[in-house]
C-alpha positions as CSV (number, residue, x, y, z in Angstrom):
1,M,-36.4,-63.1,53.1
2,F,-38.2,-59.7,52.7
3,L,-35.3,-58.2,50.8
4,K,-34.7,-61.3,48.7
5,K,-38.3,-61.1,47.5
6,Q,-37.7,-57.5,46.4
7,G,-34.7,-58.6,44.3
8,W,-31.9,-57.6,46.7
9,L,-28.8,-59.7,46.8
10,V,-28.5,-60.9,50.4
11,E,-25.6,-62.5,52.2
12,Q,-25.5,-63.6,55.8
13,A,-22.8,-63.6,58.5
14,E,-23.1,-65.8,61.6
15,S,-21.2,-63.5,63.8
16,G,-19.8,-60.0,64.2
17,F,-16.3,-61.2,63.3
18,Q,-17.5,-63.0,60.2
19,A,-19.3,-59.8,59.1
20,L,-16.2,-57.7,59.5
21,E,-14.2,-60.3,57.4
22,M,-16.9,-60.1,54.7
23,F,-16.6,-56.3,54.7
24,Q,-12.9,-56.6,54.0
25,R,-13.5,-58.7,50.9
26,A,-16.5,-56.8,49.4
27,L,-18.2,-53.4,49.7
28,Y,-21.9,-53.5,50.6
29,D,-24.5,-50.8,49.9
30,C,-26.5,-51.5,53.0
31,V,-26.0,-53.8,56.0
32,L,-28.6,-55.0,58.5
33,L,-26.8,-55.7,61.8
34,D,-28.3,-57.5,64.7
35,I,-27.3,-55.8,67.9
36,S,-27.0,-59.1,69.8
37,M,-24.7,-61.1,67.6
38,P,-22.4,-63.9,68.9
39,D,-18.8,-62.8,69.8
40,M,-19.2,-59.1,69.0
41,S,-22.2,-56.8,69.3
42,G,-23.6,-55.0,66.4
43,I,-22.7,-51.7,68.1
44,E,-19.0,-52.8,68.1
45,V,-19.2,-53.9,64.5
46,C,-20.8,-50.5,63.6
47,R,-18.0,-48.6,65.4
48,Q,-15.3,-50.5,63.6
49,V,-17.0,-49.9,60.2
50,R,-17.3,-46.2,60.9
51,A,-13.6,-46.1,61.9
52,D,-12.5,-47.6,58.6
53,S,-12.4,-45.0,55.8
54,R,-12.7,-47.8,53.2
55,M,-16.2,-48.4,54.4
56,R,-17.3,-44.8,54.6
57,G,-20.3,-45.1,52.3
58,M,-21.7,-48.3,53.9
59,R,-25.2,-47.8,55.2
60,L,-25.9,-49.6,58.5
61,V,-29.3,-50.5,59.9
62,A,-29.5,-51.8,63.4
63,Y,-31.9,-54.7,64.1
64,T,-32.8,-55.2,67.7
65,A,-35.2,-56.2,70.4
66,H,-34.0,-53.4,72.6
67,A,-37.0,-51.0,72.6
68,M,-36.1,-48.8,75.6
69,A,-35.5,-45.2,74.5
70,D,-32.1,-45.0,76.2
71,E,-31.0,-48.2,74.5
72,Q,-32.2,-46.9,71.1
73,D,-30.3,-43.6,71.7
74,E,-27.1,-45.5,72.4
75,I,-27.5,-47.6,69.3
76,M,-28.1,-44.7,67.0
77,Q,-25.2,-42.7,68.6
78,S,-22.8,-45.5,67.8
79,G,-23.1,-44.6,64.1
80,F,-26.1,-46.4,62.6
81,D,-28.1,-44.8,59.8
82,A,-31.5,-46.3,60.8
83,M,-32.9,-48.9,63.2
84,V,-35.7,-51.5,63.2
85,T,-37.0,-53.4,66.2
86,K,-38.2,-56.9,66.5
87,P,-40.6,-58.3,65.5
88,L,-39.6,-57.2,62.0
89,T,-42.2,-56.4,59.3
90,A,-41.5,-55.9,55.7
91,E,-42.8,-52.4,55.8
92,R,-40.6,-51.3,58.7
93,L,-37.6,-52.9,57.1
94,F,-38.1,-51.2,53.8
95,E,-38.7,-47.9,55.5
96,A,-35.4,-48.3,57.5
97,V,-33.4,-49.2,54.4
98,S,-34.8,-46.2,52.6
99,L,-34.0,-43.9,55.6
100,A,-30.4,-45.4,55.7
101,G,-30.1,-44.5,52.0
102,R,-31.0,-40.9,52.6
103,T,-28.7,-40.3,55.5
104,A,-25.5,-42.0,54.2
C-alpha cells in the first residue's frame, strides 16, 4: 500500500515458491520478502536468488518480526540488501528500499 501510493508497480506472491516462479518470468528492481512465508522462508528465497546469476541485480529487502540481534544478523548474512521490522511504517520502508538501492 505504501509503495503503490508512491507510484510503484507492486505485485504480490502468496508463498516463497510462487515468488521464485515470478522471478523466473520477470526481473524485479526491488523485492520485499517476508521472512516467514508459507512453504519456504524468505531467507531460503534470498539464497536461491543470490545463487542465480540471472537475478544478480535484484535488490532484496527482508520484512520480519524477528527483532533479536542474532536473528537480524542471520537474515542480513543470507544476502539481503536491507531489512525492515514489523510493525512497518512508510518511512522505514522507504528508507530500506533506498538503502537496498545503494548497496545493490
